[in-house]
N, C-alpha and C positions, 0 to 999 in steps of 0.2 A: 504494500500500500504506500502511495505517495502522500506527503503531507504538505499542505499550505497553511502556515501559521499566520493568521491575520491579527497582527499586533505583536511585534517582537520586543515587548517590554520585559518586565521582571518575570512574569509567568510564561509568556510566549517564548521569550528568549531562552529560558531554562529548558523548557520542553523541546524547542527546536534544536538547540545545540546538542542536547543529550541524544535525541533521535538521530541527528546527523552523525554524531560520533560513532554510533553503532551501525552505520551503513545504510540508513534509510534515506530515501530521496526526499529532501526538505527544501522548501522555498519559504523565505521569511518575507513578511509584508511589514513595512515600516514607513516612516515619513520624516521629512525635514532633516535636521542635522544627524539624527540617529541613522536614517537610511544612508546618508552620505558616508558616514563613518563605517558602516557595515560594508558598503561597496568598496571603500578604499582599503580597509585593513581587516575586514572580517568582524565577527561578533565575539568578543572575549567574555568567557564565563569564568568568573572568579569563584572558587570553591574552597572549603576548609582543607582539602587535600591537594590544592594546587590549581593553577589557571590553565585553561585551554582556549584556543581560538578556532572558531568555525569559519570556514570560507566557502561560500556557495551563493546561489542565486538569491538576490534580494530585490523586491519590486515595491511599487507604491500602490498597486492595484492590478486587476486582471488585464492581461494583454489581448492582442488580437487573435493569438493562436488558441485553439480549443484546449481545454484542460483534459488530461488523460482521464479515462473513465474509471481508473482505480484510485482516484484522488479523494482524500478526506480533507475537508476544510475544518480547521481548528480556530474558533473565534476566541481571542484572548484580549481584545480591547476592553477598556472599562465600559460599564453599562451605558454611560451617557453617550458613547460613540457607537453603540450597537446599531442603531437605525441607519446611520450613514454607511457602516461596513456592510450590513445586509443588502442595502440598495445597490452598493457597488458590485457585489459578487453574485447576486441572485440570477442575473441574466447572462452571466459569462457562459460562452458556448462550451460544449463538451464533445469530445471525439465520439463520432457515431450519431450525433444529433441530440437535440434537447439542450437544456440549460443546467447550470449548477443547482439551482433551486429544485429542478425536477428530478435530477438524477444522482446528485452527490450527497453523502452524509455530511452534516454539519454538527460539530461538537462545540458546546458552549462551556469553555473552561474559564468561567468568570464568577466573580462575587455577585450576590444578588439573585433574585428569582424572577425578574421581569424579562430577562433575555430570552428565555425559552419560549414563552408565548409570542413574543415579537418575532422570533425566528420561524415559528410554525406558521405564521401568517404568509410567509414566502417560501420556506423550504419544506419539502415533503418528508424529509428524513432527519429529524433532530434528536440529538443525544446530549443529555445534561452531564456536566462534569463538576463534581464538588471538589474544589481545589484547597488542599492543605499544602502549601508550598512557600516557605519563608524565603523571599528573594527581594532584591532591591534594584531599581533602575533609576539612576540619577545622572549618569554621564553618557553622552553619545558613544555607541559602540561597545558599551560595557554593561554587563549584568552581574550582580553579586548574589550567589545562591548559598544561603547559610545552612540548608538542610543537611543532616547527617544522622545515621549512616546512609540514609536514602535522601535524595534531594526533595522528595515530596510524596504525598499520598493523593491519588487522583481517583475518586469513586466515579464510576460512569455507568450509564444505563440510558435506555430510550426515554424520550419525553413524549407523553406524560408518564408512562410507566412501561415496564417490560425490559427484556434483554434480547438481543439478536446476535447474529454472527459478526456484525460490524463491531459491537461492543467487545466481543471476545477477541477479535483480531487486533483491535487497537490496544486492549489491555495487555495482550501478549507482547506487542511492540514496546509499550511503555515499560513493562516489566524488564524486557531485554535492555532497555535504556537506563535501568537502575531505579525506576519508580516503583512504589507499591500501588497497584492498580486493581482494587476490588471491583467486581461487576455487581451492580445493585438492581434488583427488580423495581425498587421504589427510590430512585436516585434523588427525587425532589425532597424526600424526607430528610436526607442528609444535607441538601442545599439549604433547606429552611433552618436546620440546626446551625449551619455555618453562618447564615444571615444573622442569627442571634449573637454569635460570637463577634461578627463584624460591626455590631452597633457601637462598639467602643472606638472604632477607627477614627470617626470624626472628632471624638473627644481628644484622642491623642494628637491628631492633626492640629487642634486648637491649643492644647495645654502642654504638649510634650509628654514625657514619660511619667510625670507625677500627677496622674489623674486620680482623684480621690476614689477609693473603692465604693463608697456609697453612691457616687454618681454613675460609675460603671454598672452597679447593681440596679440603679433606677432605670436606665435606658433598657437594660435587658428585661427587667420585670415588666415594663410596658410592652416590650416585644412579645413576651410569653403570654401576657393577657390578651393582646390583639390576635395572636395566632389561635389561642384557645377559643376566643369568641367567633373566629372565622371557621373553626373546625379543621384547622390545618395541622397535621401531625409533623413532628420534628424530632430529631435525635436529642438526647440529653447530654450534658457535659460528661457525665460518668460513662455513658456509652461511647462517646467520642474518645475519651481518654483511654478507655480499655482497648479500643480499636487501634489507636495510634501507638500505644505502648511506648517502647523505646525505638520504634522504627524510623521516626522522623523527629529528631531533636534539632536544637539550634547550636551551631558552633561558630566561633569567631572566624572571620576571613581577614587575613592580613593583620591580625591582632585586634580587629574591630567587630563588635557585635552588630546585629542588624540595626539599621538606622531607624526605621519606623514602618508603620502600616502603609498600605497602598494609598490611602487618602492622604496621609502625611507626606508621602513621596510626591503626590500631585502638587501640594502647596510648596514643597521644597524645590521642585523644578520650575515653579512659576507657571503652572498650567492654567489654561483658561477655564477649566471646569474640574469638578471632582465627582465621585460616585455617591456622595452623601445623600443626594435626593433619591437614589435607588437602593440605599441601605436603610438609614433612619427614615427616609421618605416612604419606604415600603410599609413600615410600621405605622407611620402617620396615616397613610392611605387606608390601611386595614382598620385602624382605630376609627377613622371617620365613617367608614362603611358599616361598622358593627357597633358603634356607640361606646367605644373604649377611649378614655382620655389618654393622650400621648404627649404631654407638654414637654417632657425632657427631650424626646426625639425631635420634636418640632424645633426646639431651641438649638439643638445641634445643627440641624439643617440650616437654620437662619444664620447661626454663627459662622459656619463654613462658607456660606455664600458671601457673607460680609467680609470674611478674611480674604477671599478671592478678589472681591471688588476693590478692597482697600489696600491690597498688596501686603497683608500682614504675613510675616515669615512663619513657616511651620513651627508650631509649638510656642508661639509668642503672642497668642490672643490674650488680652488682659482678663484674668480670672474674674475681676469685678464686673466686667462687661458681660461675661457669660452668666454670672449670677443674675444680672438684670434680665437677661433673656429667659432664664429659667423661672424667674418670678412672674 
């Protein structure tokens, strides 16, 4: 199977380089300075056990040539960029006729739970991926992957449910590339559990590492209440910890621990948007639909948007201002 990794950032870069290292046909999709750096000198993956550089095809979108029929598209952009990416790739031609949306599997290796229904509007064959993969992308042409002894755990299965030969084939390739890749009949249950864990991302982006425990607990409690009201099942922290065990830990790379969450990285890079509206915002949406108050998650959304608008550096949002939003 050939892989097109749509979004060669922290998650996509790690997956793409590891698959490429083990002999799989990989094309990376990137943009701007990151794409330029990959084309000039390759994508360097920094790991606890040393660095490696992958050199191969890198593009900014589908070309005029049809995609091979044995291609899998792996969507790894952040949720706020999903609609643009789906629109770009849906009508790409495929060898033998038809389009990517009609004929190719699309795997959503992304945080949040809004990507899968968005993908299914266009793509006939969608597979969810629950991503446990500690990695960082701040510098063009470089991704830092802190996972050890495995770079990450990637639960995968069909959306909305079920398992098929594509899931099993991709899981085999990911396992060969060093990942832990369990195949799940109900992959969205795992993705909703990950959503709850990701509700603290925005807090860390605003306040840095010193987020009060009671505030983390508050956004998660709102999330659990909203999911319960909506009747949406999710994994528990105990179940996730037992599954992960010591398979995916964090190790320093070059003497440094992981810098921060994916939302923190967006602020640190000076990005124009973050995924907070698809993480905390998902809980706010469910709360509004089902009559559950979610003021803390709404405050995080508002704070992150304000930090973006005002150019507040990652981790330096004034705590007193966040308190005002929470009030």
